[in-house]
N, C-alpha and C positions, 0 to 999 in steps of 0.2 A: 180515329185515334183510337184503343180496341185490346181485349185484351185477352185460358185451361182450365177446365175442370181439375183441381186435385183432390186426388183423394181424401176425404179426413176420416179419420179413425172413431170415429163420434157420430159417423150418418147414421148408425143404425139406430139411433137412439132417435134422430131427427125427422120430424114430419114437415118437413120444407115446404112443399108446394110447387110454386114456381122457384126458382134459385139461380143467380147468375154467380154462383160461386166466391163470394166477395169474402171471405175469409173471418170475416166477424166472428161465424158464431163457432170457430176450431178454437180460438181464445181459449185457454184454460183459465183465466184469472179473475174470468164474473161467470154469474150464471147463463149458459147458453139462451135458456127462454127468452132472458133481458135482449141479447143480441138480436135472436129474432124479432122480440116486439118493434125491433125499431126498421124490420125488411121493407123495402119501397116495396114490395110485392103482396105487402097485405096494408099497407096504407096509403100507397097513392105515389102518382109521381107530382111534384110540384105542390100546388097549393096552400097549403097551412106553413109547410118546410119554404116555399117562396116568399109568400107574406112575412115570416117573422126574419126571416135574412133580411129583405130589401124593404121592410114595413109595407108592404104593398104586395098585389099580382098585377100579374103584366096589363097593361091597355087595351082593352079591345079594340080600340080604334088607332092604333100605331102596328098598322101589320107586318109592320119589320122586326117590332118587338114583341108580338104575336109567335112567331118562326123564332127568332133569336135569343129570347129573354131577356132578361134586365140589363143594362150596361153605362157603363159611365163613359166609354171610349172601344170604338172600332177602327178597324184597320188593318194592311196588309204589311209585311215586312221580311225579310232575310236578316240573317247575321252578315256583314260585311264582311266576315273571313269566317266561313262554312267549318263545323267542324267534321275531319275527317270523319268516314262511319255513320254517321249523322244518317237518318233515312231525309231528313229533308236538309234545312241549313243547323239544326241542333239549338234551335231556340228554347224547347222542352228543359235539354240537357244543362243549358247554359244558364238557365233562371236556377235552377237547382244547385248546382255548383255555384253562381253566384251568392246564394242566399247561405249554402253552407260556410263556403268560405270568408263572408262577411262576417259571419258569426250571428245573421238575424235567425238563420234553425242549427238546431244539436244535430242532426240526421234528417235524412229523405226518405219514406216508405215508398218503395218503387218493386221494378223487376227486371230482374237479370233474364239471361236464355238459359234454359235449363239445356244441361248436357246434352240431352238427347237430340235434340230439337234447333236448328235457329229461330223455328217462329213460336215455340214454346217457353213458359217462362215459370220461374221461381219467384215466389215474394223476398225481398231483401230491405231491411236497415240500413241505407247504405250512410256510413260515418266518415267518408274520407272522397279524396277527389277521385281518386282512381274508381272507387266502387259507383260512383255518381256515372263518373266516364263510360261504365261497365254497362248501366242500363241505357245507352243508344238503342232504336228501333222499334218499331211495332212488334207486339206478340200478337194475331190476332186471333185469338183464345179467349175464352172467360179464365179470372186470373184469380185469384186471392190476396189482392195487395193489401186488405186492412188486417191480415193475419202476424204484418208486421209491427201494429202496434202495438202487440202484449211483450215484445222484448224492446221497443219501445217505453210504455210503462215501467217495466222491470231496472232499467235503466235510469229511472226517473228523470226524462227526457224533460224541458223544460218549454221547449218549441219544436215543432216536427212539420214538414212538408210532408203532405201528400199528394203524388202522379195519380190520378184514378180515371174512370169511366164514371159516366151520370150514376151508374147504380153503388159505385164507392162512395161519392160524397152523397148521394141524397140521406143511403144510411149512416155516413160518418156524424153527418150533422144532425140525425134525428138523436141517433145514441148519446152525444156527447149533450146536446141540451137535456137528455130525458133522465141520464145514469149517471152516479159520482164518478165514475172510475178514470176520464180522459177529462176531468174540469180544471183541473188545476194545469192541464197540458195547453199552450198556446198552437194552434193549429193553422198553415197557410194549405192552401188548396191549387195546385194548377188543373185544369179538368182538359180531359181528350173527345172531341168528338168520337161518339162511339154510336155503331146500328147493329153492324152487320160480321159477329164475333161465328165463330162457328163452333163447334163439338169438337171435340180434342183427338177423340176417335175418329173421326171424319174429315179432319185436315190435311191428312195426305192424299186420303182419296181424291177431294178434290182439289186437290193442286196439281196433283199427276193428271188430271182433267183438264187443266187450264196451260200447263208448259208444256215445252217443248225438252227442258232440261230442269225437272223437279228438284232432284238434288245437289245443283247450285244453285237455287234461288236464295237470296238473303234478306230481300226488302219485297212488302205488297201491296198496294193500294188500289184501288177503284178511282180512277183521275177523271178531272173535267174535261178533257177531249172524249167522253165516253169510252174508254180504254182502259183494261187492268195493266198497270205496269208491276211489272215483276223483274226486280234488279238482280242481278245473278254475282256471283264471289270474282268474275272477271272482270267487272264494271259494265257490260254487259245488259241493257236495260229491252226486254221483251213486253212484246205490246199485244194485249190479244183484245179485240172488240167486243162489247158487251155481249152485241146483239150476233155473235159467231162462240158463245159459248155452249157447250154440249147444253141438250133440255134439261138432261136431268140434275143440270147446276138450278135449276129455275123451283126446284121442290121447298118449298118452305120449310120442309121439316129437317133438311143440314142445317138451320136454324136453330139455336138454343130456343126453347120457349119464351125465356129471359130477355132474350133480343130482340126477338118477334114483340114482344111485350113492352118494350123501352117507349117512350113518350119524351124523352130527354135528350134527342140526338147532339145537341149543342152543348149538355155538360151547365146547364143555366143556374146549378148553385155553386159551382166551383168559385174560386177568386179569382181567374182569370183561366180563359179558355182560348187555347193554342191548337188550332185546325189548320183546313187548306181550302174551303171550299169554296169562299170568294175569292182567292189570292187569284191573279192571274198566272195562266201557264204560259211560259216563254221560255223558249231554248235556254238552256246555261244557267235558268236559273230557279230557285226553289224558294220563291214565295210561298209564307204562311201568311194564316189568318187569324190576329191577337182582339178576342175580347175581354176588354178591362171591367169586371163586374163590382169590386168592390174595390174600397180603400187597401185592405190588405194584396188586393190584386194588384192595385196600383203602387204599393210598394214594392212588389216584386216586380214589376216592370221595372222601374227606376233603377232595380240593379243591374238593367241591362242596356237600358236605352240608346247609351251614346254608345255602342256597337250595332244598333240596328240600322240599315237601309230603310227609311219608313214610305209609305204609299197611301193614299187614300182610297177608300173602294172603288171599284168601277165596275158599270157593266149597267144592262137594264133591266128596271125590277119586275118587269113582267112578263110570267111564264105562263101562264093562264092556260094555253092551246097544247102544251108540251106536257104540262099535268094532265089534262084531260085525254089526250091521246093514251094515255099507257092508264089512267081510271078504270076503265071497264073489264080491262084484261086484267087486274092486277084483284078487283073483287071478285072475279069469275074464280082465279086462280085460288084465292084463298076461301072461297066459297066453297069447293070443290074438294072435299077432303081423300076422294077415291081415285084420283088423276094418276096416270101412267105416266113416268118421262122417258124418254128414249134416251139414249147414250147418244145421240148423234147429234151434230149442231144445226142449230135453228137453223142459220144461213152460213153459207161458205166463207172463208177467212176472209177473199179477195171482196166480196159487199160484204160485207162485216165493215171492212175500213173505209172501204167509201163510205159508207152510212157513217161512221165516226168522223170522218174526215168532213163531209156534208155536216154534220151537227155540232161538228165544234166551230166549225165556223159562222152558222147560219142560225145555233139554235140559243139556249140561255150560258152566258159567261158572266164572270164576276158576281156578284151581289144577286144576278137572275137566278146564276148555277146555284146558290147558295139556297134561294129561297124554291128551284125546285126542287132538291134534292130534300130537302124538309118535307116536303108540301109532299111527297112521292113518299116517302117512309111515314109520315103521319096514316094516311090512307093506307098505306099495306098494313102497317100495326091495326089501326081500328078495326079493319075490317077482316085481319088474322083472330084477335082476341072475340069480337062480335061473331063469327062460326062455329069455334073451336074453341072458346076457352068463355061463353056468355052472362058466365054470373061471375067471371071475371071484369065486366065493361065497367060497370059503376064506381069499380074500386080502382083504377087501375089509368080510365082515363080522364084527363085534366080537363079542365073547363074551356079554354081554348082551340083545343083539338074539333071539338064539336064545332064551335065557332068557323072553323078554317074549312072544315067540311063543306059547311054549308054555303059558302062562297061559292064553291063549286056545284052547286044544286046538288050535292049527292046524298040517299039517303042513312037516316042513323040509325 
């Protein structure tokens, strides 16, 4: 789950380095340099932050915790009565709505769609049910979610729910602990799994190369059946096999460096993570995967528990051969910084659909698909940083990533 770079009037004075456009350093009510001190791309992923939140780091002898982070509970679910126009069944929106309506929070820092694109975003502090409902749906570009904290602070809100990607949650937790400006504000967090956002100026170029009808696309996601599902305004879902994408969409440069330098796909510092990776993909259902991490996350879950159809995690854990089938190619792609990428498809659509059909039946499913997806992205990102930003390797990479690479006997 995924979030566009917004121009900031102070950009000329900022030397950001790697930047996810989280929005915190554009707030004018505290010094910009203090915001920058909390940047995850300066402090690294997890490590001390994880230990500060949970009292420990993840256990190296627990393979699930090594991938998915520390949790009180994990399960899959969907709403008994899904929200219309939600990307899935509407669990994130319903948590936000119930937290506001119950008085648990005074406002919700989230994203609305911009006027110019269904997929672009603008930050908002939602303070009504209508404003919360308007936040439904994925915006797969970098977004300044934390900019809305300025509004919350000026309004002197006592409790706020923040919905964001891992970069937002890491930076927020560090800033709140380090500086005084938000210490009187109680903050709850809903984390969205997020890894493949794109540059705002490249998004429509990419969508045009994926979809036969980019102008009617309204939701998009990389799915468990190894296809991209693009939902259109008429309700039709277009499905494109990963294997049949134009070769130029394999170019890692289409993704922001911040996303390629992310090592927390599953938003491990959020109070509750709501995604889809370990959920079964079934006809006419929209199951999601919930990871409850903290007591605050349990409190947020309790608000909607009675509205959920819950299921235990399913699937076979082992996915080693599928990861290794891709590892050599991925490492080579990350190393070759001068590669040329053709606009032609890798393989014909009919063959791509056949491969997707076969893998969706014989390949990793449920918890295995989540395992595969996390490991694939950790490998991709480790070697991206290693070969393109080697000076950042000791800063960005948390300890558990190297342990996972060693499981596959991959070079560090």
